[in-house]
mmCIF file as gemmi writes it, N, C-alpha and C atoms, coordinates in Angstrom:
data_model
loop_
_atom_site.group_PDB
_atom_site.id
_atom_site.type_symbol
_atom_site.label_atom_id
_atom_site.label_alt_id
_atom_site.label_comp_id
_atom_site.label_asym_id
_atom_site.label_entity_id
_atom_site.label_seq_id
_atom_site.pdbx_PDB_ins_code
_atom_site.Cartn_x
_atom_site.Cartn_y
_atom_site.Cartn_z
_atom_site.occupancy
_atom_site.B_iso_or_equiv
_atom_site.pdbx_formal_charge
_atom_site.auth_seq_id
_atom_site.auth_asym_id
_atom_site.pdbx_PDB_model_num
ATOM 1 N N . MET Axp A 1 ? 0.807 -1.182 0.062 1 0 ? 1 A 1
ATOM 2 C CA . MET Axp A 1 ? -0.005 0.064 -0.025 1 0 ? 1 A 1
ATOM 3 C C . MET Axp A 1 ? 0.921 1.282 0.046 1 0 ? 1 A 1
ATOM 4 N N . LYS Axp A 2 ? 0.537 2.186 -0.783 1 0 ? 2 A 1
ATOM 5 C CA . LYS Axp A 2 ? 1.296 3.463 -0.935 1 0 ? 2 A 1
ATOM 6 C C . LYS Axp A 2 ? 1.02 4.383 0.187 1 0 ? 2 A 1
ATOM 7 N N . ARG Axp A 3 ? 2.137 5.076 0.555 1 0 ? 3 A 1
ATOM 8 C CA . ARG Axp A 3 ? 1.942 5.993 1.687 1 0 ? 3 A 1
ATOM 9 C C . ARG Axp A 3 ? 2.275 7.458 1.073 1 0 ? 3 A 1
ATOM 10 N N . GLY Axp A 4 ? 1.988 8.48 1.896 1 0 ? 4 A 1
ATOM 11 C CA . GLY Axp A 4 ? 2.219 9.826 1.595 1 0 ? 4 A 1
ATOM 12 C C . GLY Axp A 4 ? 0.942 10.549 0.937 1 0 ? 4 A 1
ATOM 13 N N . PRO Axp A 5 ? 1.238 11.729 0.482 1 0 ? 5 A 1
ATOM 14 C CA . PRO Axp A 5 ? 0.086 12.488 -0.275 1 0 ? 5 A 1
ATOM 15 C C . PRO Axp A 5 ? -0.181 12.003 -1.473 1 0 ? 5 A 1
ATOM 16 N N . LEU Axp A 6 ? -1.477 12.156 -1.93 1 0 ? 6 A 1
ATOM 17 C CA . LEU Axp A 6 ? -1.916 11.735 -3.252 1 0 ? 6 A 1
ATOM 18 C C . LEU Axp A 6 ? -1.267 12.681 -4.294 1 0 ? 6 A 1
ATOM 19 N N . SER Axp A 7 ? -0.791 11.927 -5.433 1 0 ? 7 A 1
ATOM 20 C CA . SER Axp A 7 ? -0.156 12.623 -6.52 1 0 ? 7 A 1
ATOM 21 C C . SER Axp A 7 ? -1.232 13.423 -7.349 1 0 ? 7 A 1
ATOM 22 N N . ASN Axp A 8 ? -0.829 14.215 -8.25 1 0 ? 8 A 1
ATOM 23 C CA . ASN Axp A 8 ? -1.855 14.822 -9.251 1 0 ? 8 A 1
ATOM 24 C C . ASN Axp A 8 ? -2.539 13.896 -10.046 1 0 ? 8 A 1
ATOM 25 N N . LYS Axp A 9 ? -1.782 12.818 -10.567 1 0 ? 9 A 1
ATOM 26 C CA . LYS Axp A 9 ? -2.383 11.836 -11.274 1 0 ? 9 A 1
ATOM 27 C C . LYS Axp A 9 ? -3.398 10.983 -10.651 1 0 ? 9 A 1
ATOM 28 N N . GLU Axp A 10 ? -3.086 10.616 -9.232 1 0 ? 10 A 1
ATOM 29 C CA . GLU Axp A 10 ? -3.944 9.943 -8.523 1 0 ? 10 A 1
ATOM 30 C C . GLU Axp A 10 ? -5.394 10.824 -8.383 1 0 ? 10 A 1
ATOM 31 N N . LYS Axp A 11 ? -5.23 12.078 -8.002 1 0 ? 11 A 1
ATOM 32 C CA . LYS Axp A 11 ? -6.256 12.978 -7.905 1 0 ? 11 A 1
ATOM 33 C C . LYS Axp A 11 ? -7.185 13.125 -9.101 1 0 ? 11 A 1
ATOM 34 N N . GLN Axp A 12 ? -6.568 13.055 -10.176 1 0 ? 12 A 1
ATOM 35 C CA . GLN Axp A 12 ? -7.258 13.12 -11.5 1 0 ? 12 A 1
ATOM 36 C C . GLN Axp A 12 ? -8.094 11.845 -11.719 1 0 ? 12 A 1
ATOM 37 N N . PHE Axp A 13 ? -7.406 10.803 -11.446 1 0 ? 13 A 1
ATOM 38 C CA . PHE Axp A 13 ? -8.198 9.419 -11.512 1 0 ? 13 A 1
ATOM 39 C C . PHE Axp A 13 ? -9.27 9.374 -10.587 1 0 ? 13 A 1
ATOM 40 N N . ILE Axp A 14 ? -9.185 9.86 -9.386 1 0 ? 14 A 1
ATOM 41 C CA . ILE Axp A 14 ? -10.413 9.852 -8.54 1 0 ? 14 A 1
ATOM 42 C C . ILE Axp A 14 ? -11.511 10.769 -8.987 1 0 ? 14 A 1
ATOM 43 N N . ASP Axp A 15 ? -11.08 11.952 -9.453 1 0 ? 15 A 1
ATOM 44 C CA . ASP Axp A 15 ? -12.007 12.806 -10.04 1 0 ? 15 A 1
ATOM 45 C C . ASP Axp A 15 ? -12.739 12.399 -11.238 1 0 ? 15 A 1
ATOM 46 N N . SER Axp A 16 ? -12.084 11.677 -12.125 1 0 ? 16 A 1
ATOM 47 C CA . SER Axp A 16 ? -12.679 11.18 -13.426 1 0 ? 16 A 1
ATOM 48 C C . SER Axp A 16 ? -13.368 9.91 -13.15 1 0 ? 16 A 1
ATOM 49 N N . ASN Axp A 17 ? -13.247 9.295 -12.059 1 0 ? 17 A 1
ATOM 50 C CA . ASN Axp A 17 ? -14.03 8.028 -11.803 1 0 ? 17 A 1
ATOM 51 C C . ASN Axp A 17 ? -14.959 8.128 -10.563 1 0 ? 17 A 1
ATOM 52 N N . THR Axp A 18 ? -15.787 9.067 -10.527 1 0 ? 18 A 1
ATOM 53 C CA . THR Axp A 18 ? -16.696 9.392 -9.36 1 0 ? 18 A 1
ATOM 54 C C . THR Axp A 18 ? -17.704 8.352 -9.443 1 0 ? 18 A 1
ATOM 55 N N . SER Axp A 19 ? -18.059 7.64 -10.432 1 0 ? 19 A 1
ATOM 56 C CA . SER Axp A 19 ? -19.024 6.678 -10.484 1 0 ? 19 A 1
ATOM 57 C C . SER Axp A 19 ? -18.64 5.381 -9.803 1 0 ? 19 A 1
ATOM 58 N N . MET Axp A 20 ? -17.335 5.112 -9.699 1 0 ? 20 A 1
ATOM 59 C CA . MET Axp A 20 ? -16.842 3.99 -9.021 1 0 ? 20 A 1
ATOM 60 C C . MET Axp A 20 ? -16.983 4.246 -7.505 1 0 ? 20 A 1
ATOM 61 N N . SER Axp A 21 ? -17.041 3.152 -6.651 1 0 ? 21 A 1
ATOM 62 C CA . SER Axp A 21 ? -17.132 3.434 -5.155 1 0 ? 21 A 1
ATOM 63 C C . SER Axp A 21 ? -15.782 3.684 -4.684 1 0 ? 21 A 1
ATOM 64 N N . VAL Axp A 22 ? -15.645 4.269 -3.437 1 0 ? 22 A 1
ATOM 65 C CA . VAL Axp A 22 ? -14.406 4.625 -2.904 1 0 ? 22 A 1
ATOM 66 C C . VAL Axp A 22 ? -13.501 3.525 -2.645 1 0 ? 22 A 1
ATOM 67 N N . GLN Axp A 23 ? -14.062 2.301 -2.345 1 0 ? 23 A 1
ATOM 68 C CA . GLN Axp A 23 ? -13.282 1.052 -2.03 1 0 ? 23 A 1
ATOM 69 C C . GLN Axp A 23 ? -12.651 0.651 -3.312 1 0 ? 23 A 1
ATOM 70 N N . GLU Axp A 24 ? -13.379 0.734 -4.484 1 0 ? 24 A 1
ATOM 71 C CA . GLU Axp A 24 ? -12.778 0.263 -5.834 1 0 ? 24 A 1
ATOM 72 C C . GLU Axp A 24 ? -11.733 1.163 -6.17 1 0 ? 24 A 1
ATOM 73 N N . VAL Axp A 25 ? -11.897 2.444 -6.094 1 0 ? 25 A 1
ATOM 74 C CA . VAL Axp A 25 ? -10.745 3.509 -6.438 1 0 ? 25 A 1
ATOM 75 C C . VAL Axp A 25 ? -9.684 3.179 -5.512 1 0 ? 25 A 1
ATOM 76 N N . ALA Axp A 26 ? -9.731 2.987 -4.319 1 0 ? 26 A 1
ATOM 77 C CA . ALA Axp A 26 ? -8.76 2.663 -3.37 1 0 ? 26 A 1
ATOM 78 C C . ALA Axp A 26 ? -7.804 1.466 -3.912 1 0 ? 26 A 1
ATOM 79 N N . THR Axp A 27 ? -8.535 0.451 -4.155 1 0 ? 27 A 1
ATOM 80 C CA . THR Axp A 27 ? -7.722 -0.715 -4.525 1 0 ? 27 A 1
ATOM 81 C C . THR Axp A 27 ? -7.179 -0.551 -5.803 1 0 ? 27 A 1
ATOM 82 N N . LYS Axp A 28 ? -7.717 0.166 -6.796 1 0 ? 28 A 1
ATOM 83 C CA . LYS Axp A 28 ? -6.994 0.431 -8.162 1 0 ? 28 A 1
ATOM 84 C C . LYS Axp A 28 ? -5.746 1.226 -7.968 1 0 ? 28 A 1
ATOM 85 N N . LEU Axp A 29 ? -5.765 2.309 -6.936 1 0 ? 29 A 1
ATOM 86 C CA . LEU Axp A 29 ? -4.611 3.143 -6.672 1 0 ? 29 A 1
ATOM 87 C C . LEU Axp A 29 ? -3.723 2.52 -5.708 1 0 ? 29 A 1
ATOM 88 N N . GLU Axp A 30 ? -4.096 1.316 -5.034 1 0 ? 30 A 1
ATOM 89 C CA . GLU Axp A 30 ? -3.158 0.786 -3.937 1 0 ? 30 A 1
ATOM 90 C C . GLU Axp A 30 ? -3.075 1.834 -2.966 1 0 ? 30 A 1
ATOM 91 N N . ARG Axp A 31 ? -4.126 2.435 -2.573 1 0 ? 31 A 1
ATOM 92 C CA . ARG Axp A 31 ? -4.141 3.405 -1.459 1 0 ? 31 A 1
ATOM 93 C C . ARG Axp A 31 ? -5.172 2.965 -0.325 1 0 ? 31 A 1
ATOM 94 N N . SER Axp A 32 ? -5.138 3.525 0.916 1 0 ? 32 A 1
ATOM 95 C CA . SER Axp A 32 ? -6.054 3.078 1.884 1 0 ? 32 A 1
ATOM 96 C C . SER Axp A 32 ? -7.366 3.87 1.558 1 0 ? 32 A 1
ATOM 97 N N . VAL Axp A 33 ? -8.405 3.236 2.145 1 0 ? 33 A 1
ATOM 98 C CA . VAL Axp A 33 ? -9.719 3.765 1.757 1 0 ? 33 A 1
ATOM 99 C C . VAL Axp A 33 ? -10.096 5.074 2.42 1 0 ? 33 A 1
ATOM 100 N N . SER Axp A 34 ? -9.368 5.218 3.664 1 0 ? 34 A 1
ATOM 101 C CA . SER Axp A 34 ? -9.466 6.403 4.405 1 0 ? 34 A 1
ATOM 102 C C . SER Axp A 34 ? -8.935 7.654 3.732 1 0 ? 34 A 1
ATOM 103 N N . VAL Axp A 35 ? -7.77 7.463 3.033 1 0 ? 35 A 1
ATOM 104 C CA . VAL Axp A 35 ? -7.196 8.598 2.294 1 0 ? 35 A 1
ATOM 105 C C . VAL Axp A 35 ? -8.03 9.018 1.057 1 0 ? 35 A 1
ATOM 106 N N . VAL Axp A 36 ? -8.591 8.03 0.433 1 0 ? 36 A 1
ATOM 107 C CA . VAL Axp A 36 ? -9.368 8.308 -0.8 1 0 ? 36 A 1
ATOM 108 C C . VAL Axp A 36 ? -10.578 8.883 -0.375 1 0 ? 36 A 1
ATOM 109 N N . SER Axp A 37 ? -11.299 8.531 0.792 1 0 ? 37 A 1
ATOM 110 C CA . SER Axp A 37 ? -12.575 8.966 1.167 1 0 ? 37 A 1
ATOM 111 C C . SER Axp A 37 ? -12.429 10.505 1.71 1 0 ? 37 A 1
ATOM 112 N N . LYS Axp A 38 ? -11.225 10.698 2.299 1 0 ? 38 A 1
ATOM 113 C CA . LYS Axp A 38 ? -10.97 12.138 2.82 1 0 ? 38 A 1
ATOM 114 C C . LYS Axp A 38 ? -10.734 13.142 1.537 1 0 ? 38 A 1
ATOM 115 N N . TYR Axp A 39 ? -10.186 12.611 0.583 1 0 ? 39 A 1
ATOM 116 C CA . TYR Axp A 39 ? -9.98 13.528 -0.528 1 0 ? 39 A 1
ATOM 117 C C . TYR Axp A 39 ? -11.472 13.623 -1.35 1 0 ? 39 A 1
ATOM 118 N N . VAL Axp A 40 ? -12.245 12.689 -1.355 1 0 ? 40 A 1
ATOM 119 C CA . VAL Axp A 40 ? -13.514 12.841 -2.009 1 0 ? 40 A 1
ATOM 120 C C . VAL Axp A 40 ? -14.455 13.679 -1.064 1 0 ? 40 A 1
ATOM 121 N N . GLU Axp A 41 ? -14.312 13.775 0.08 1 0 ? 41 A 1
ATOM 122 C CA . GLU Axp A 41 ? -15.024 14.697 1.041 1 0 ? 41 A 1
ATOM 123 C C . GLU Axp A 41 ? -14.515 16.051 0.935 1 0 ? 41 A 1
ATOM 124 N N . ILE Axp A 42 ? -13.349 16.252 0.751 1 0 ? 42 A 1
ATOM 125 C CA . ILE Axp A 42 ? -12.768 17.574 0.676 1 0 ? 42 A 1
ATOM 126 C C . ILE Axp A 42 ? -13.157 18.228 -0.68 1 0 ? 42 A 1
ATOM 127 N N . GLN Axp A 43 ? -13.292 17.321 -1.865 1 0 ? 43 A 1
ATOM 128 C CA . GLN Axp A 43 ? -13.646 17.756 -3.104 1 0 ? 43 A 1
ATOM 129 C C . GLN Axp A 43 ? -15.137 18.286 -3.086 1 0 ? 43 A 1
ATOM 130 N N . LYS Axp A 44 ? -15.949 17.472 -2.386 1 0 ? 44 A 1
ATOM 131 C CA . LYS Axp A 44 ? -17.442 17.739 -2.244 1 0 ? 44 A 1
ATOM 132 C C . LYS Axp A 44 ? -17.593 19.083 -1.375 1 0 ? 44 A 1
ATOM 133 N N . ASP Axp A 45 ? -16.807 19.28 -0.493 1 0 ? 45 A 1
ATOM 134 C CA . ASP Axp A 45 ? -16.856 20.479 0.351 1 0 ? 45 A 1
ATOM 135 C C . ASP Axp A 45 ? -16.537 21.642 -0.478 1 0 ? 45 A 1
ATOM 136 N N . GLU Axp A 46 ? -15.395 21.607 -1.341 1 0 ? 46 A 1
ATOM 137 C CA . GLU Axp A 46 ? -14.962 22.774 -2.123 1 0 ? 46 A 1
ATOM 138 C C . GLU Axp A 46 ? -16.11 23.138 -3.198 1 0 ? 46 A 1
ATOM 139 N N . GLU Axp A 47 ? -16.836 22.043 -3.627 1 0 ? 47 A 1
ATOM 140 C CA . GLU Axp A 47 ? -17.783 22.427 -4.703 1 0 ? 47 A 1
ATOM 141 C C . GLU Axp A 47 ? -19.073 23.163 -4.094 1 0 ? 47 A 1
ATOM 142 N N . THR Axp A 48 ? -19.207 22.803 -2.787 1 0 ? 48 A 1
ATOM 143 C CA . THR Axp A 48 ? -20.553 23.464 -2.311 1 0 ? 48 A 1
ATOM 144 C C . THR Axp A 48 ? -20.132 24.793 -1.616 1 0 ? 48 A 1
ATOM 145 N N . THR Axp A 49 ? -18.804 24.863 -1.043 1 0 ? 49 A 1
ATOM 146 C CA . THR Axp A 49 ? -18.676 26.108 -0.319 1 0 ? 49 A 1
ATOM 147 C C . THR Axp A 49 ? -17.911 27.23 -0.994 1 0 ? 49 A 1
ATOM 148 N N . SER Axp A 50 ? -17.862 27.155 -2.212 1 0 ? 50 A 1
ATOM 149 C CA . SER Axp A 50 ? -16.891 28.269 -2.809 1 0 ? 50 A 1
ATOM 150 C C . SER Axp A 50 ? -17.825 28.983 -3.961 1 0 ? 50 A 1
ATOM 151 N N . PRO Axp A 51 ? -18.895 29.668 -3.612 1 0 ? 51 A 1
ATOM 152 C CA . PRO Axp A 51 ? -19.517 30.429 -4.426 1 0 ? 51 A 1
ATOM 153 C C . PRO Axp A 51 ? -18.893 31.93 -4.726 1 0 ? 51 A 1
ATOM 154 N N . ILE Axp A 52 ? -18.076 32.333 -3.779 1 0 ? 52 A 1
ATOM 155 C CA . ILE Axp A 52 ? -17.426 33.571 -3.918 1 0 ? 52 A 1
ATOM 156 C C . ILE Axp A 52 ? -16.43 33.468 -4.992 1 0 ? 52 A 1
ATOM 157 N N . HIS Axp A 53 ? -15.773 32.265 -5.133 1 0 ? 53 A 1
ATOM 158 C CA . HIS Axp A 53 ? -14.737 32.094 -6.064 1 0 ? 53 A 1
ATOM 159 C C . HIS Axp A 53 ? -15.365 32.196 -7.581 1 0 ? 53 A 1
ATOM 160 N N . ASN Axp A 54 ? -16.552 32.034 -7.755 1 0 ? 54 A 1
ATOM 161 C CA . ASN Axp A 54 ? -17.203 32.135 -9.076 1 0 ? 54 A 1
ATOM 162 C C . ASN Axp A 54 ? -17.552 33.657 -9.373 1 0 ? 54 A 1
ATOM 163 N N . LEU Axp A 55 ? -17.437 34.465 -8.397 1 0 ? 55 A 1
ATOM 164 C CA . LEU Axp A 55 ? -17.853 35.903 -8.539 1 0 ? 55 A 1
ATOM 165 C C . LEU Axp A 55 ? -16.719 36.712 -9.042 1 0 ? 55 A 1
ATOM 166 N N . PHE Axp A 56 ? -15.46 36.289 -9.056 1 0 ? 56 A 1
ATOM 167 C CA . PHE Axp A 56 ? -14.432 36.961 -9.671 1 0 ? 56 A 1
ATOM 168 C C . PHE Axp A 56 ? -14.354 37.036 -11.17 1 0 ? 56 A 1
ATOM 169 N N . ALA Axp A 57 ? -14.006 38.152 -11.875 1 0 ? 57 A 1
ATOM 170 C CA . ALA Axp A 57 ? -13.876 38.181 -13.245 1 0 ? 57 A 1
ATOM 171 C C . ALA Axp A 57 ? -12.429 37.674 -13.617 1 0 ? 57 A 1
ATOM 172 N N . ARG Axp A 58 ? -12.316 36.793 -14.538 1 0 ? 58 A 1
ATOM 173 C CA . ARG Axp A 58 ? -10.933 36.176 -15.006 1 0 ? 58 A 1
ATOM 174 C C . ARG Axp A 58 ? -10.868 36.231 -16.42 1 0 ? 58 A 1
ATOM 175 N N . LYS Axp A 59 ? -9.527 36.426 -16.857 1 0 ? 59 A 1
ATOM 176 C CA . LYS Axp A 59 ? -9.132 36.291 -18.186 1 0 ? 59 A 1
ATOM 177 C C . LYS Axp A 59 ? -7.84 35.39 -18.225 1 0 ? 59 A 1
ATOM 178 N N . GLU Axp A 60 ? -8.136 34.137 -18.209 1 0 ? 60 A 1
ATOM 179 C CA . GLU Axp A 60 ? -7.044 33.088 -17.801 1 0 ? 60 A 1
ATOM 180 C C . GLU Axp A 60 ? -5.822 33.202 -18.983 1 0 ? 60 A 1
ATOM 181 N N . ASP Axp A 61 ? -6.231 33.601 -20.076 1 0 ? 61 A 1
ATOM 182 C CA . ASP Axp A 61 ? -5.224 33.496 -21.154 1 0 ? 61 A 1
ATOM 183 C C . ASP Axp A 61 ? -4.069 34.588 -20.897 1 0 ? 61 A 1
ATOM 184 N N . ARG Axp A 62 ? -4.441 35.729 -20.102 1 0 ? 62 A 1
ATOM 185 C CA . ARG Axp A 62 ? -3.448 36.802 -19.733 1 0 ? 62 A 1
ATOM 186 C C . ARG Axp A 62 ? -3.043 36.58 -18.207 1 0 ? 62 A 1
ATOM 187 N N . GLY Axp A 63 ? -3.785 35.697 -17.6 1 0 ? 63 A 1
ATOM 188 C CA . GLY Axp A 63 ? -3.304 35.697 -16.057 1 0 ? 63 A 1
ATOM 189 C C . GLY Axp A 63 ? -3.932 36.664 -15.265 1 0 ? 63 A 1
ATOM 190 N N . VAL Axp A 64 ? -5.124 37.064 -15.416 1 0 ? 64 A 1
ATOM 191 C CA . VAL Axp A 64 ? -5.641 38.349 -14.876 1 0 ? 64 A 1
ATOM 192 C C . VAL Axp A 64 ? -6.935 37.864 -14.04 1 0 ? 64 A 1
ATOM 193 N N . THR Axp A 65 ? -7.009 38.296 -12.812 1 0 ? 65 A 1
ATOM 194 C CA . THR Axp A 65 ? -8.158 38.152 -11.966 1 0 ? 65 A 1
ATOM 195 C C . THR Axp A 65 ? -8.565 39.42 -11.404 1 0 ? 65 A 1
ATOM 196 N N . VAL Axp A 66 ? -9.912 39.794 -11.454 1 0 ? 66 A 1
ATOM 197 C CA . VAL Axp A 66 ? -10.317 41 -10.917 1 0 ? 66 A 1
ATOM 198 C C . VAL Axp A 66 ? -11.514 40.764 -9.8 1 0 ? 66 A 1
ATOM 199 N N . MET Axp A 67 ? -11.543 41.412 -8.824 1 0 ? 67 A 1
ATOM 200 C CA . MET Axp A 67 ? -12.533 41.378 -7.902 1 0 ? 67 A 1
ATOM 201 C C . MET Axp A 67 ? -13.699 42.258 -8.294 1 0 ? 67 A 1
ATOM 202 N N . THR Axp A 68 ? -14.901 41.612 -8.512 1 0 ? 68 A 1
ATOM 203 C CA . THR Axp A 68 ? -16.057 42.287 -8.819 1 0 ? 68 A 1
ATOM 204 C C . THR Axp A 68 ? -16.795 42.949 -7.659 1 0 ? 68 A 1
ATOM 205 N N . GLU Axp A 69 ? -17.694 43.74 -7.915 1 0 ? 69 A 1
ATOM 206 C CA . GLU Axp A 69 ? -18.523 44.412 -6.827 1 0 ? 69 A 1
ATOM 207 C C . GLU Axp A 69 ? -19.161 43.262 -5.996 1 0 ? 69 A 1
ATOM 208 N N . ALA Axp A 70 ? -19.72 42.296 -6.641 1 0 ? 70 A 1
ATOM 209 C CA . ALA Axp A 70 ? -20.476 41.175 -5.966 1 0 ? 70 A 1
ATOM 210 C C . ALA Axp A 70 ? -19.589 40.404 -5.154 1 0 ? 70 A 1
ATOM 211 N N . ALA Axp A 71 ? -18.319 40.067 -5.666 1 0 ? 71 A 1
ATOM 212 C CA . ALA Axp A 71 ? -17.29 39.398 -4.803 1 0 ? 71 A 1
ATOM 213 C C . ALA Axp A 71 ? -16.838 40.174 -3.626 1 0 ? 71 A 1
ATOM 214 N N . SER Axp A 72 ? -16.636 41.444 -3.729 1 0 ? 72 A 1
ATOM 215 C CA . SER Axp A 72 ? -16.292 42.298 -2.64 1 0 ? 72 A 1
ATOM 216 C C . SER Axp A 72 ? -17.425 42.249 -1.638 1 0 ? 72 A 1
ATOM 217 N N . MET Axp A 73 ? -18.644 42.446 -1.942 1 0 ? 73 A 1
ATOM 218 C CA . MET Axp A 73 ? -19.751 42.349 -0.979 1 0 ? 73 A 1
ATOM 219 C C . MET Axp A 73 ? -19.83 40.991 -0.301 1 0 ? 73 A 1
ATOM 220 N N . ALA Axp A 74 ? -19.674 40.045 -1.038 1 0 ? 74 A 1
ATOM 221 C CA . ALA Axp A 74 ? -19.794 38.574 -0.44 1 0 ? 74 A 1
ATOM 222 C C . ALA Axp A 74 ? -18.613 38.484 0.62 1 0 ? 74 A 1
ATOM 223 N N . GLY Axp A 75 ? -17.441 38.981 0.263 1 0 ? 75 A 1
ATOM 224 C CA . GLY Axp A 75 ? -16.373 38.786 1.155 1 0 ? 75 A 1
ATOM 225 C C . GLY Axp A 75 ? -16.492 39.594 2.469 1 0 ? 75 A 1
ATOM 226 N N . ASP Axp A 76 ? -17.093 40.735 2.327 1 0 ? 76 A 1
ATOM 227 C CA . ASP Axp A 76 ? -17.506 41.628 3.519 1 0 ? 76 A 1
ATOM 228 C C . ASP Axp A 76 ? -18.38 40.928 4.475 1 0 ? 76 A 1
ATOM 229 N N . GLU Axp A 77 ? -19.454 40.285 3.803 1 0 ? 77 A 1
ATOM 230 C CA . GLU Axp A 77 ? -20.291 39.491 4.546 1 0 ? 77 A 1
ATOM 231 C C . GLU Axp A 77 ? -19.616 38.418 5.311 1 0 ? 77 A 1
ATOM 232 N N . ASN Axp A 78 ? -18.697 37.768 4.809 1 0 ? 78 A 1
ATOM 233 C CA . ASN Axp A 78 ? -18.093 36.668 5.393 1 0 ? 78 A 1
ATOM 234 C C . ASN Axp A 78 ? -17.021 36.943 6.324 1 0 ? 78 A 1
ATOM 235 N N . ARG Axp A 79 ? -16.637 38.283 6.548 1 0 ? 79 A 1
ATOM 236 C CA . ARG Axp A 79 ? -15.504 38.645 7.276 1 0 ? 79 A 1
ATOM 237 C C . ARG Axp A 79 ? -15.599 38.346 8.681 1 0 ? 79 A 1
ATOM 238 N N . ASP Axp A 80 ? -16.72 38.277 9.349 1 0 ? 80 A 1
ATOM 239 C CA . ASP Axp A 80 ? -16.859 37.901 10.624 1 0 ? 80 A 1
ATOM 240 C C . ASP Axp A 80 ? -16.559 36.365 10.958 1 0 ? 80 A 1
ATOM 241 N N . LYS Axp A 81 ? -16.914 35.512 9.905 1 0 ? 81 A 1
ATOM 242 C CA . LYS Axp A 81 ? -16.671 34.199 9.907 1 0 ? 81 A 1
ATOM 243 C C . LYS Axp A 81 ? -15.278 33.692 9.938 1 0 ? 81 A 1
ATOM 244 N N . ARG Axp A 82 ? -14.551 34.46 9.148 1 0 ? 82 A 1
ATOM 245 C CA . ARG Axp A 82 ? -13.027 34.087 9.152 1 0 ? 82 A 1
ATOM 246 C C . ARG Axp A 82 ? -12.14 34.36 10.423 1 0 ? 82 A 1
ATOM 247 N N . ALA Axp A 83 ? -11.134 33.587 10.528 1 0 ? 83 A 1
ATOM 248 C CA . ALA Axp A 83 ? -10.376 33.581 11.713 1 0 ? 83 A 1
ATOM 249 C C . ALA Axp A 83 ? -9.357 34.758 11.48 1 0 ? 83 A 1
ATOM 250 N N . THR Axp A 84 ? -8.817 35.236 12.631 1 0 ? 84 A 1
ATOM 251 C CA . THR Axp A 84 ? -7.768 36.434 12.515 1 0 ? 84 A 1
ATOM 252 C C . THR Axp A 84 ? -6.69 36.022 11.648 1 0 ? 84 A 1
ATOM 253 N N . SER Axp A 85 ? -6.046 36.994 10.999 1 0 ? 85 A 1
ATOM 254 C CA . SER Axp A 85 ? -4.978 36.733 10.051 1 0 ? 85 A 1
ATOM 255 C C . SER Axp A 85 ? -3.555 36.539 10.803 1 0 ? 85 A 1
ATOM 256 N N . SER Axp A 86 ? -3.406 37.154 11.855 1 0 ? 86 A 1
ATOM 257 C CA . SER Axp A 86 ? -2.174 37.131 12.587 1 0 ? 86 A 1
ATOM 258 C C . SER Axp A 86 ? -1.935 35.584 13.121 1 0 ? 86 A 1
ATOM 259 N N . PRO Axp A 87 ? -0.683 35.114 13.162 1 0 ? 87 A 1
ATOM 260 C CA . PRO Axp A 87 ? -0.298 33.932 13.586 1 0 ? 87 A 1
ATOM 261 C C . PRO Axp A 87 ? -0.545 33.721 15.125 1 0 ? 87 A 1
ATOM 262 N N . LYS Axp A 88 ? -0.774 32.555 15.419 1 0 ? 88 A 1
ATOM 263 C CA . LYS Axp A 88 ? -1.04 32.347 16.923 1 0 ? 88 A 1
ATOM 264 C C . LYS Axp A 88 ? -0.031 32.927 17.942 1 0 ? 88 A 1
ATOM 265 N N . ARG Axp A 89 ? 1.24 32.859 17.617 1 0 ? 89 A 1
ATOM 266 C CA . ARG Axp A 89 ? 2.279 33.271 18.493 1 0 ? 89 A 1
ATOM 267 C C . ARG Axp A 89 ? 2.301 34.685 18.667 1 0 ? 89 A 1
ATOM 268 N N . TYR Axp A 90 ? 1.666 35.437 17.792 1 0 ? 90 A 1
ATOM 269 C CA . TYR Axp A 90 ? 1.587 36.978 17.942 1 0 ? 90 A 1
ATOM 270 C C . TYR Axp A 90 ? 0.29 37.561 18.397 1 0 ? 90 A 1
ATOM 271 N N . ARG Axp A 91 ? -0.748 36.683 18.639 1 0 ? 91 A 1
ATOM 272 C CA . ARG Axp A 91 ? -2.044 37.186 19.11 1 0 ? 91 A 1
ATOM 273 C C . ARG Axp A 91 ? -1.942 37.894 20.405 1 0 ? 91 A 1
ATOM 274 N N . GLY Axp A 92 ? -1.159 37.429 21.416 1 0 ? 92 A 1
ATOM 275 C CA . GLY Axp A 92 ? -1.045 38.078 22.604 1 0 ? 92 A 1
ATOM 276 C C . GLY Axp A 92 ? -0.117 39.265 22.71 1 0 ? 92 A 1
ATOM 277 N N . VAL Axp A 93 ? 0.608 39.47 21.716 1 0 ? 93 A 1
ATOM 278 C CA . VAL Axp A 93 ? 1.553 40.504 21.593 1 0 ? 93 A 1
ATOM 279 C C . VAL Axp A 93 ? 1.027 41.748 20.844 1 0 ? 93 A 1
ATOM 280 N N . ILE Axp A 94 ? 0.248 41.572 19.753 1 0 ? 94 A 1
ATOM 281 C CA . ILE Axp A 94 ? -0.144 42.835 19.013 1 0 ? 94 A 1
ATOM 282 C C . ILE Axp A 94 ? -1.321 43.395 19.706 1 0 ? 94 A 1
ATOM 283 N N . HIS Axp A 95 ? -1.383 44.725 19.798 1 0 ? 95 A 1
ATOM 284 C CA . HIS Axp A 95 ? -2.509 45.515 20.471 1 0 ? 95 A 1
ATOM 285 C C . HIS Axp A 95 ? -2.995 46.476 19.508 1 0 ? 95 A 1
ATOM 286 N N . LYS Axp A 96 ? -4.241 46.592 19.4 1 0 ? 96 A 1
ATOM 287 C CA . LYS Axp A 96 ? -4.96 47.513 18.493 1 0 ? 96 A 1
ATOM 288 C C . LYS Axp A 96 ? -5.413 48.68 19.322 1 0 ? 96 A 1
ATOM 289 N N . ILE Axp A 97 ? -4.982 49.853 18.87 1 0 ? 97 A 1
ATOM 290 C CA . ILE Axp A 97 ? -5.325 51.131 19.494 1 0 ? 97 A 1
ATOM 291 C C . ILE Axp A 97 ? -6.767 51.438 19.22 1 0 ? 97 A 1
ATOM 292 N N . LYS Axp A 98 ? -7.2 51.401 17.926 1 0 ? 98 A 1
ATOM 293 C CA . LYS Axp A 98 ? -8.445 51.595 17.581 1 0 ? 98 A 1
ATOM 294 C C . LYS Axp A 98 ? -9.122 50.414 17.011 1 0 ? 98 A 1
ATOM 295 N N . GLU Axp A 99 ? -10.436 50.08 17.462 1 0 ? 99 A 1
ATOM 296 C CA . GLU Axp A 99 ? -11.09 48.984 16.857 1 0 ? 99 A 1
ATOM 297 C C . GLU Axp A 99 ? -11.871 49.401 15.667 1 0 ? 99 A 1
ATOM 298 N N . ASP Axp A 100 ? -11.984 48.756 14.498 1 0 ? 100 A 1
ATOM 299 C CA . ASP Axp A 100 ? -12.675 49.033 13.313 1 0 ? 100 A 1
ATOM 300 C C . ASP Axp A 100 ? -14.225 49.119 13.577 1 0 ? 100 A 1
């Protein structure tokens, strides 16, 4: 049985064979069922929880991404749900003079 993270080829195989059961995919890839099932769950979560990602304007041939007004508003609404951006080791050290 293979160990370590899934390779890109293995991830593509899992994504292209969603009709197969998790156990069948795991045996084909010689991976444990738990690793494959975790990847499948993560993929399902990303599909359902990323509507803001679709609100950005993209021109992939030039490598440009622009935040639209709708994406900005959605980001502002989710601001309270996100964790603080400072690392854990600095949270007791940094003091804010004025709260926003």
